[in-house]
N, CA, C, O and the ligand as a Tripos MOL2 file, in Angstrom:
@<TRIPOS>MOLECULE
protein
  233   231    59     0     0
PROTEIN
NO_CHARGES

@<TRIPOS>ATOM
      1 N           0.8560   -1.2010    0.0000 N.3       1 MET1
      2 CA          0.0000    0.0000    0.0000 C.3       1 MET1
      3 C           0.8820    1.2390    0.0000 C.2       1 MET1
      4 O           1.6600    1.4630    0.9280 O.2       1 MET1
      5 N           0.7570    2.0120   -1.0160 N.am      2 SER2
      6 CA          1.6000    3.1980   -1.1150 C.3       2 SER2
      7 C           0.7410    4.4480   -1.2560 C.2       2 SER2
      8 O          -0.0050    4.6040   -2.2230 O.2       2 SER2
      9 N           0.8580    5.3140   -0.2940 N.am      3 LYS3
     10 CA          0.1200    6.5850   -0.3440 C.3       3 LYS3
     11 C           0.5860    7.4330   -1.5180 C.2       3 LYS3
     12 O          -0.2090    8.1050   -2.1750 O.2       3 LYS3
     13 N           1.8800    7.3890   -1.7650 N.am      4 VAL4
     14 CA          2.4670    8.2420   -2.7970 C.3       4 VAL4
     15 C           1.8380    7.9750   -4.1570 C.2       4 VAL4
     16 O           1.5290    8.9130   -4.8910 O.2       4 VAL4
     17 N           1.6440    6.6950   -4.5040 N.am      5 GLU5
     18 CA          1.1100    6.3700   -5.8200 C.3       5 GLU5
     19 C          -0.3380    6.7950   -5.9980 C.2       5 GLU5
     20 O          -0.7940    6.9940   -7.1240 O.2       5 GLU5
     21 N          -1.0610    6.9340   -4.8960 N.am      6 LYS6
     22 CA         -2.4650    7.3460   -4.9980 C.3       6 LYS6
     23 C          -2.6230    8.8640   -4.9640 C.2       6 LYS6
     24 O          -3.7180    9.3980   -5.1440 O.2       6 LYS6
     25 N          -1.5250    9.5280   -4.7330 N.am      7 GLU7
     26 CA         -1.5660   10.9820   -4.6290 C.3       7 GLU7
     27 C          -2.0480   11.5920   -5.9450 C.2       7 GLU7
     28 O          -1.5660   11.2250   -7.0170 O.2       7 GLU7
     29 N          -2.9830   12.5070   -5.8640 N.am      8 LEU8
     30 CA         -3.4830   13.1670   -7.0730 C.3       8 LEU8
     31 C          -2.5560   14.3130   -7.4410 C.2       8 LEU8
     32 O          -2.1320   15.1060   -6.6000 O.2       8 LEU8
     33 N          -2.2610   14.3660   -8.7220 N.am      9 VAL9
     34 CA         -1.4190   15.4580   -9.2130 C.3       9 VAL9
     35 C          -2.1040   16.1090  -10.4060 C.2       9 VAL9
     36 O          -2.9310   15.4950  -11.0810 O.2       9 VAL9
     37 N          -1.7440   17.3590  -10.6490 N.am     10 LYS10
     38 CA         -2.3600   18.0960  -11.7470 C.3      10 LYS10
     39 C          -1.3610   18.3010  -12.8770 C.2      10 LYS10
     40 O          -0.2410   18.7680  -12.6700 O.2      10 LYS10
     41 N          -1.7900   17.9450  -14.0510 N.am     11 ASP11
     42 CA         -1.0030   18.2190  -15.2570 C.3      11 ASP11
     43 C          -1.1340   19.7210  -15.5260 C.2      11 ASP11
     44 O          -2.2280   20.1940  -15.8350 O.2      11 ASP11
     45 N          -0.0370   20.4770  -15.4130 N.am     12 PRO12
     46 CA         -0.1520   21.9340  -15.5450 C.3      12 PRO12
     47 C          -0.5200   22.3920  -16.9550 C.2      12 PRO12
     48 O          -0.9830   23.5180  -17.1370 O.2      12 PRO12
     49 N          -0.3200   21.5400  -17.9440 N.am     13 VAL13
     50 CA         -0.5910   21.9310  -19.3300 C.3      13 VAL13
     51 C          -2.0780   21.8190  -19.6610 C.2      13 VAL13
     52 O          -2.6770   22.7930  -20.1180 O.2      13 VAL13
     53 N          -2.6830   20.6550  -19.4390 N.am     14 CYS14
     54 CA         -4.0850   20.4830  -19.8290 C.3      14 CYS14
     55 C          -5.0360   20.5930  -18.6390 C.2      14 CYS14
     56 O          -6.2510   20.6560  -18.8270 O.2      14 CYS14
     57 N          -4.4980   20.6180  -17.4100 N.am     15 GLY15
     58 CA         -5.3440   20.7980  -16.2400 C.3      15 GLY15
     59 C          -5.9380   19.5150  -15.6910 C.2      15 GLY15
     60 O          -6.6780   19.5490  -14.7080 O.2      15 GLY15
     61 N          -5.6280   18.3850  -16.3080 N.am     16 MET16
     62 CA         -6.1270   17.0860  -15.8710 C.3      16 MET16
     63 C          -5.5740   16.7200  -14.4960 C.2      16 MET16
     64 O          -4.3840   16.8860  -14.2280 O.2      16 MET16
     65 N          -6.4620   16.2180  -13.6250 N.am     17 ILE17
     66 CA         -6.0200   15.7610  -12.3050 C.3      17 ILE17
     67 C          -6.1720   14.2490  -12.2450 C.2      17 ILE17
     68 O          -7.2570   13.7160  -12.4760 O.2      17 ILE17
     69 N          -5.0830   13.5660  -11.9360 N.am     18 LYS18
     70 CA         -5.0610   12.0990  -11.9280 C.3      18 LYS18
     71 C          -4.1440   11.6130  -10.8280 C.2      18 LYS18
     72 O          -3.3010   12.3610  -10.3330 O.2      18 LYS18
     73 N          -4.3140   10.3160  -10.4320 N.am     19 PRO19
     74 CA         -3.3130    9.7490   -9.5170 C.3      19 PRO19
     75 C          -1.9410    9.7680  -10.1870 C.2      19 PRO19
     76 O          -1.8170    9.5740  -11.3960 O.2      19 PRO19
     77 N          -0.9320   10.0030   -9.3840 N.am     20 LYS20
     78 CA          0.4310   10.1310   -9.9040 C.3      20 LYS20
     79 C           0.8460    8.9450  -10.7790 C.2      20 LYS20
     80 O           1.5320    9.1120  -11.7860 O.2      20 LYS20
     81 N           0.4180    7.7470  -10.3760 N.am     21 ASP21
     82 CA          0.8540    6.5590  -11.1310 C.3      21 ASP21
     83 C           0.1430    6.4060  -12.4770 C.2      21 ASP21
     84 O           0.4970    5.5270  -13.2630 O.2      21 ASP21
     85 N          -0.8500    7.2490  -12.7520 N.am     22 LYS22
     86 CA         -1.5250    7.1990  -14.0600 C.3      22 LYS22
     87 C          -0.9330    8.2110  -15.0360 C.2      22 LYS22
     88 O          -1.2640    8.2150  -16.2220 O.2      22 LYS22
     89 N          -0.0700    9.0500  -14.5320 N.am     23 MET23
     90 CA          0.5620   10.0270  -15.3970 C.3      23 MET23
     91 C           1.6580    9.3430  -16.2150 C.2      23 MET23
     92 O           2.3100    8.4100  -15.7450 O.2      23 MET23
     93 N           1.8480    9.8210  -17.4400 N.am     24 ARG24
     94 CA          2.7720    9.1390  -18.3700 C.3      24 ARG24
     95 C           4.1580    9.7740  -18.3940 C.2      24 ARG24
     96 O           5.1270    9.1300  -18.7970 O.2      24 ARG24
     97 N           4.2600   11.0130  -17.9730 N.am     25 ALA25
     98 CA          5.5460   11.6990  -18.1000 C.3      25 ALA25
     99 C           5.7860   12.6350  -16.9230 C.2      25 ALA25
    100 O           4.8520   13.0990  -16.2700 O.2      25 ALA25
    101 N           7.0450   12.8940  -16.6770 N.am     26 VAL26
    102 CA          7.4440   13.7280  -15.5510 C.3      26 VAL26
    103 C           8.5250   14.6930  -16.0210 C.2      26 VAL26
    104 O           9.3600   14.3490  -16.8580 O.2      26 VAL26
    105 N           8.4980   15.9030  -15.4730 N.am     27 SER27
    106 CA          9.5590   16.8550  -15.7790 C.3      27 SER27
    107 C           9.8570   17.6510  -14.5170 C.2      27 SER27
    108 O           8.9740   17.8810  -13.6900 O.2      27 SER27
    109 N          11.0980   18.0630  -14.3820 N.am     28 ILE28
    110 CA         11.4610   18.8700  -13.2190 C.3      28 ILE28
    111 C          11.8210   20.2710  -13.6870 C.2      28 ILE28
    112 O          12.6410   20.4570  -14.5870 O.2      28 ILE28
    113 N          11.1820   21.2560  -13.0480 N.am     29 PHE29
    114 CA         11.4340   22.6570  -13.3880 C.3      29 PHE29
    115 C          11.5850   23.4390  -12.0950 C.2      29 PHE29
    116 O          10.7280   23.3480  -11.2160 O.2      29 PHE29
    117 N          12.6560   24.2020  -11.9660 N.am     30 MET30
    118 CA         12.9310   24.9950  -10.7770 C.3      30 MET30
    119 C          12.8760   24.1270   -9.5180 C.2      30 MET30
    120 O          12.3910   24.5610   -8.4740 O.2      30 MET30
    121 N          13.3740   22.9130   -9.6320 N.am     31 GLY31
    122 CA         13.4400   22.0240   -8.4710 C.3      31 GLY31
    123 C          12.1330   21.3610   -8.0950 C.2      31 GLY31
    124 O          12.0640   20.6550   -7.0890 O.2      31 GLY31
    125 N          11.0780   21.5790   -8.8980 N.am     32 LYS32
    126 CA          9.7740   20.9910   -8.6120 C.3      32 LYS32
    127 C           9.4000   19.9990   -9.7000 C.2      32 LYS32
    128 O           9.7000   20.1890  -10.8790 O.2      32 LYS32
    129 N           8.7330   18.9330   -9.2660 N.am     33 LYS33
    130 CA          8.3500   17.8940  -10.2150 C.3      33 LYS33
    131 C           6.9560   18.1720  -10.7590 C.2      33 LYS33
    132 O           6.0390   18.5020  -10.0060 O.2      33 LYS33
    133 N           6.8060   18.0370  -12.0650 N.am     34 TYR34
    134 CA          5.5070   18.2020  -12.7120 C.3      34 TYR34
    135 C           5.1690   16.9280  -13.4690 C.2      34 TYR34
    136 O           6.0270   16.3160  -14.1050 O.2      34 TYR34
    137 N           3.8960   16.5390  -13.3880 N.am     35 HIS35
    138 CA          3.4470   15.3000  -14.0250 C.3      35 HIS35
    139 C           2.5230   15.6220  -15.1850 C.2      35 HIS35
    140 O           1.7530   16.5820  -15.1480 O.2      35 HIS35
    141 N           2.6230   14.7820  -16.2330 N.am     36 PHE36
    142 CA          1.8500   15.0160  -17.4540 C.3      36 PHE36
    143 C           1.1450   13.7440  -17.8720 C.2      36 PHE36
    144 O           1.6850   12.6470  -17.7270 O.2      36 PHE36
    145 N          -0.0810   13.8940  -18.4000 N.am     37 CYS37
    146 CA         -0.8500   12.7260  -18.8100 C.3      37 CYS37
    147 C          -0.3700   12.1830  -20.1460 C.2      37 CYS37
    148 O          -0.6400   11.0270  -20.4710 O.2      37 CYS37
    149 N           0.3330   12.9900  -20.9260 N.am     38 THR38
    150 CA          0.8820   12.5170  -22.2070 C.3      38 THR38
    151 C           2.2760   13.1130  -22.4240 C.2      38 THR38
    152 O           2.6450   14.1240  -21.8260 O.2      38 THR38
    153 N           3.0330   12.4510  -23.2980 N.am     39 GLU39
    154 CA          4.3450   12.9870  -23.6700 C.3      39 GLU39
    155 C           4.1800   14.3280  -24.3780 C.2      39 GLU39
    156 O           5.0350   15.2060  -24.2680 O.2      39 GLU39
    157 N           3.0760   14.4790  -25.1040 N.am     40 GLY40
    158 CA          2.8180   15.7330  -25.8160 C.3      40 GLY40
    159 C           2.6990   16.9020  -24.8470 C.2      40 GLY40
    160 O           3.2250   17.9850  -25.1070 O.2      40 GLY40
    161 N           2.0040   16.6820  -23.7230 N.am     41 ASP41
    162 CA          1.8800   17.7420  -22.7210 C.3      41 ASP41
    163 C           3.2570   18.0970  -22.1620 C.2      41 ASP41
    164 O           3.5660   19.2670  -21.9370 O.2      41 ASP41
    165 N           4.0780   17.0700  -21.9430 N.am     42 LYS42
    166 CA          5.4150   17.3120  -21.4210 C.3      42 LYS42
    167 C           6.2350   18.1430  -22.4040 C.2      42 LYS42
    168 O           6.9610   19.0540  -22.0050 O.2      42 LYS42
    169 N           6.1150   17.8240  -23.6870 N.am     43 LYS43
    170 CA          6.8570   18.5730  -24.7160 C.3      43 LYS43
    171 C           6.4500   20.0350  -24.7050 C.2      43 LYS43
    172 O           7.2910   20.9290  -24.8020 O.2      43 LYS43
    173 N           5.1330   20.2730  -24.5850 N.am     44 MET44
    174 CA          4.6480   21.6570  -24.5540 C.3      44 MET44
    175 C           5.1800   22.3790  -23.3280 C.2      44 MET44
    176 O           5.5490   23.5520  -23.3880 O.2      44 MET44
    177 N           5.2120   21.6530  -22.2100 N.am     45 PHE45
    178 CA          5.7220   22.2350  -20.9710 C.3      45 PHE45
    179 C           7.1920   22.5980  -21.1230 C.2      45 PHE45
    180 O           7.6080   23.6970  -20.7560 O.2      45 PHE45
    181 N           7.9740   21.6740  -21.6630 N.am     46 LYS46
    182 CA          9.4150   21.8960  -21.7680 C.3      46 LYS46
    183 C           9.7620   23.0190  -22.7380 C.2      46 LYS46
    184 O          10.8140   23.6470  -22.6170 O.2      46 LYS46
    185 N           8.8870   23.2680  -23.6910 N.am     47 ALA47
    186 CA          9.1440   24.3500  -24.6350 C.3      47 ALA47
    187 C           9.0780   25.7150  -23.9360 C.2      47 ALA47
    188 O           9.8720   26.6110  -24.2230 O.2      47 ALA47
    189 N           8.1070   25.8560  -23.0030 N.am     48 HIS48
    190 CA          7.9250   27.1340  -22.2900 C.3      48 HIS48
    191 C           7.4700   26.8680  -20.8600 C.2      48 HIS48
    192 O           6.3360   27.1880  -20.5050 O.2      48 HIS48
    193 N           8.3380   26.2880  -20.0350 N.am     49 PRO49
    194 CA          7.8990   25.9130  -18.6780 C.3      49 PRO49
    195 C           7.3470   27.0830  -17.8710 C.2      49 PRO49
    196 O           6.3840   26.9270  -17.1210 O.2      49 PRO49
    197 N           7.9570   28.2490  -18.0260 N.am     50 GLU50
    198 CA          7.5230   29.4130  -17.2250 C.3      50 GLU50
    199 C           6.0950   29.8450  -17.5660 C.2      50 GLU50
    200 O           5.4370   30.5150  -16.7700 O.2      50 GLU50
    201 N           5.6280   29.4610  -18.7390 N.am     51 HIS51
    202 CA          4.2590   29.7930  -19.1420 C.3      51 HIS51
    203 C           3.2350   28.9380  -18.3950 C.2      51 HIS51
    204 O           2.1250   29.3990  -18.1280 O.2      51 HIS51
    205 N           3.5950   27.7030  -18.0560 N.am     52 TRP52
    206 CA          2.6390   26.7540  -17.4820 C.3      52 TRP52
    207 C           2.6580   26.6990  -15.9600 C.2      52 TRP52
    208 O           1.6880   26.2760  -15.3320 O.2      52 TRP52
    209 N           3.7750   27.1330  -15.3720 N.am     53 VAL53
    210 CA          3.8730   27.0440  -13.9180 C.3      53 VAL53
    211 C           3.0300   28.1300  -13.2770 C.2      53 VAL53
    212 O           3.1690   29.3070  -13.6090 O.2      53 VAL53
    213 N           2.1440   27.7330  -12.3450 N.am     54 PRO54
    214 CA          1.3110   28.7290  -11.6630 C.3      54 PRO54
    215 C           2.1790   29.7090  -10.8790 C.2      54 PRO54
    216 O           3.1630   29.3240  -10.2480 O.2      54 PRO54
    217 N           1.8040   30.9460  -10.9320 N.am     55 ARG55
    218 CA          2.6080   31.9730  -10.2610 C.3      55 ARG55
    219 C           2.0170   32.3580   -8.9100 C.2      55 ARG55
    220 O           0.8400   32.1320   -8.6280 O.2      55 ARG55
    221 N           2.8770   32.9470   -8.0900 N.am     56 GLY56
    222 CA          2.4270   33.4790   -6.8070 C.3      56 GLY56
    223 C           2.2510   32.3910   -5.7700 C.2      56 GLY56
    224 O           1.4350   31.4850   -5.9410 O.2      56 GLY56
    225 N           3.0100   32.4780   -4.7030 N.am     57 GLY57
    226 CA          2.9020   31.5110   -3.6220 C.3      57 GLY57
    227 C           3.5690   30.2030   -3.9970 C.2      57 GLY57
    228 O           4.0920   30.0430   -5.1000 O.2      57 GLY57
    229 N           3.5390   29.2740   -3.0610 N.am     58 ASP58
    230 CA          4.1830   28.0090   -3.3520 C.3      58 ASP58
    231 C           3.3100   26.8940   -2.8530 C.2      58 ASP58
    232 O           3.6630   25.7230   -2.9940 O.2      58 ASP58
    233 ZN         -2.3200   16.4610  -19.9650 Zn       59 ZN59
@<TRIPOS>BOND
     1     1     2 1
     2     2     3 1
     3     3     4 2
     4     3     5 am
     5     5     6 1
     6     6     7 1
     7     7     8 2
     8     7     9 am
     9     9    10 1
    10    10    11 1
    11    11    12 2
    12    11    13 am
    13    13    14 1
    14    14    15 1
    15    15    16 2
    16    15    17 am
    17    17    18 1
    18    18    19 1
    19    19    20 2
    20    19    21 am
    21    21    22 1
    22    22    23 1
    23    23    24 2
    24    23    25 am
    25    25    26 1
    26    26    27 1
    27    27    28 2
    28    27    29 am
    29    29    30 1
    30    30    31 1
    31    31    32 2
    32    31    33 am
    33    33    34 1
    34    34    35 1
    35    35    36 2
    36    35    37 am
    37    37    38 1
    38    38    39 1
    39    39    40 2
    40    39    41 am
    41    41    42 1
    42    42    43 1
    43    43    44 2
    44    43    45 am
    45    45    46 1
    46    46    47 1
    47    47    48 2
    48    47    49 am
    49    49    50 1
    50    50    51 1
    51    51    52 2
    52    51    53 am
    53    53    54 1
    54    54    55 1
    55    55    56 2
    56    55    57 am
    57    57    58 1
    58    58    59 1
    59    59    60 2
    60    59    61 am
    61    61    62 1
    62    62    63 1
    63    63    64 2
    64    63    65 am
    65    65    66 1
    66    66    67 1
    67    67    68 2
    68    67    69 am
    69    69    70 1
    70    70    71 1
    71    71    72 2
    72    71    73 am
    73    73    74 1
    74    74    75 1
    75    75    76 2
    76    75    77 am
    77    77    78 1
    78    78    79 1
    79    79    80 2
    80    79    81 am
    81    81    82 1
    82    82    83 1
    83    83    84 2
    84    83    85 am
    85    85    86 1
    86    86    87 1
    87    87    88 2
    88    87    89 am
    89    89    90 1
    90    90    91 1
    91    91    92 2
    92    91    93 am
    93    93    94 1
    94    94    95 1
    95    95    96 2
    96    95    97 am
    97    97    98 1
    98    98    99 1
    99    99   100 2
   100    99   101 am
   101   101   102 1
   102   102   103 1
   103   103   104 2
   104   103   105 am
   105   105   106 1
   106   106   107 1
   107   107   108 2
   108   107   109 am
   109   109   110 1
   110   110   111 1
   111   111   112 2
   112   111   113 am
   113   113   114 1
   114   114   115 1
   115   115   116 2
   116   115   117 am
   117   117   118 1
   118   118   119 1
   119   119   120 2
   120   119   121 am
   121   121   122 1
   122   122   123 1
   123   123   124 2
   124   123   125 am
   125   125   126 1
   126   126   127 1
   127   127   128 2
   128   127   129 am
   129   129   130 1
   130   130   131 1
   131   131   132 2
   132   131   133 am
   133   133   134 1
   134   134   135 1
   135   135   136 2
   136   135   137 am
   137   137   138 1
   138   138   139 1
   139   139   140 2
   140   139   141 am
   141   141   142 1
   142   142   143 1
   143   143   144 2
   144   143   145 am
   145   145   146 1
   146   146   147 1
   147   147   148 2
   148   147   149 am
   149   149   150 1
   150   150   151 1
   151   151   152 2
   152   151   153 am
   153   153   154 1
   154   154   155 1
   155   155   156 2
   156   155   157 am
   157   157   158 1
   158   158   159 1
   159   159   160 2
   160   159   161 am
   161   161   162 1
   162   162   163 1
   163   163   164 2
   164   163   165 am
   165   165   166 1
   166   166   167 1
   167   167   168 2
   168   167   169 am
   169   169   170 1
   170   170   171 1
   171   171   172 2
   172   171   173 am
   173   173   174 1
   174   174   175 1
   175   175   176 2
   176   175   177 am
   177   177   178 1
   178   178   179 1
   179   179   180 2
   180   179   181 am
   181   181   182 1
   182   182   183 1
   183   183   184 2
   184   183   185 am
   185   185   186 1
   186   186   187 1
   187   187   188 2
   188   187   189 am
   189   189   190 1
   190   190   191 1
   191   191   192 2
   192   191   193 am
   193   193   194 1
   194   194   195 1
   195   195   196 2
   196   195   197 am
   197   197   198 1
   198   198   199 1
   199   199   200 2
   200   199   201 am
   201   201   202 1
   202   202   203 1
   203   203   204 2
   204   203   205 am
   205   205   206 1
   206   206   207 1
   207   207   208 2
   208   207   209 am
   209   209   210 1
   210   210   211 1
   211   211   212 2
   212   211   213 am
   213   213   214 1
   214   214   215 1
   215   215   216 2
   216   215   217 am
   217   217   218 1
   218   218   219 1
   219   219   220 2
   220   219   221 am
   221   221   222 1
   222   222   223 1
   223   223   224 2
   224   223   225 am
   225   225   226 1
   226   226   227 1
   227   227   228 2
   228   227   229 am
   229   229   230 1
   230   230   231 1
   231   231   232 2
@<TRIPOS>SUBSTRUCTURE
     1 MET1         2 RESIDUE 1 A MET
     2 SER2         6 RESIDUE 1 A SER
     3 LYS3        10 RESIDUE 1 A LYS
     4 VAL4        14 RESIDUE 1 A VAL
     5 GLU5        18 RESIDUE 1 A GLU
     6 LYS6        22 RESIDUE 1 A LYS
     7 GLU7        26 RESIDUE 1 A GLU
     8 LEU8        30 RESIDUE 1 A LEU
     9 VAL9        34 RESIDUE 1 A VAL
    10 LYS10       38 RESIDUE 1 A LYS
    11 ASP11       42 RESIDUE 1 A ASP
    12 PRO12       46 RESIDUE 1 A PRO
    13 VAL13       50 RESIDUE 1 A VAL
    14 CYS14       54 RESIDUE 1 A CYS
    15 GLY15       58 RESIDUE 1 A GLY
    16 MET16       62 RESIDUE 1 A MET
    17 ILE17       66 RESIDUE 1 A ILE
    18 LYS18       70 RESIDUE 1 A LYS
    19 PRO19       74 RESIDUE 1 A PRO
    20 LYS20       78 RESIDUE 1 A LYS
    21 ASP21       82 RESIDUE 1 A ASP
    22 LYS22       86 RESIDUE 1 A LYS
    23 MET23       90 RESIDUE 1 A MET
    24 ARG24       94 RESIDUE 1 A ARG
    25 ALA25       98 RESIDUE 1 A ALA
    26 VAL26      102 RESIDUE 1 A VAL
    27 SER27      106 RESIDUE 1 A SER
    28 ILE28      110 RESIDUE 1 A ILE
    29 PHE29      114 RESIDUE 1 A PHE
    30 MET30      118 RESIDUE 1 A MET
    31 GLY31      122 RESIDUE 1 A GLY
    32 LYS32      126 RESIDUE 1 A LYS
    33 LYS33      130 RESIDUE 1 A LYS
    34 TYR34      134 RESIDUE 1 A TYR
    35 HIS35      138 RESIDUE 1 A HIS
    36 PHE36      142 RESIDUE 1 A PHE
    37 CYS37      146 RESIDUE 1 A CYS
    38 THR38      150 RESIDUE 1 A THR
    39 GLU39      154 RESIDUE 1 A GLU
    40 GLY40      158 RESIDUE 1 A GLY
    41 ASP41      162 RESIDUE 1 A ASP
    42 LYS42      166 RESIDUE 1 A LYS
    43 LYS43      170 RESIDUE 1 A LYS
    44 MET44      174 RESIDUE 1 A MET
    45 PHE45      178 RESIDUE 1 A PHE
    46 LYS46      182 RESIDUE 1 A LYS
    47 ALA47      186 RESIDUE 1 A ALA
    48 HIS48      190 RESIDUE 1 A HIS
    49 PRO49      194 RESIDUE 1 A PRO
    50 GLU50      198 RESIDUE 1 A GLU
    51 HIS51      202 RESIDUE 1 A HIS
    52 TRP52      206 RESIDUE 1 A TRP
    53 VAL53      210 RESIDUE 1 A VAL
    54 PRO54      214 RESIDUE 1 A PRO
    55 ARG55      218 RESIDUE 1 A ARG
    56 GLY56      222 RESIDUE 1 A GLY
    57 GLY57      226 RESIDUE 1 A GLY
    58 ASP58      230 RESIDUE 1 A ASP
    59 ZN59       233 GROUP 0 **** ****
């Protein structure tokens, strides 16, 4: 039983919220991990990460 795998994460590109283990791709930006439901979303993120990362607060 792993709590981590059931943790819900949000794909910053398309806004989809899914359990972490259902996400297909991962990227690290500014020391933070971001999860994506498709490789395509990850590619879009990597092209302009600062555009997709929510601003203000942490
Ligand atoms: Zn997505």
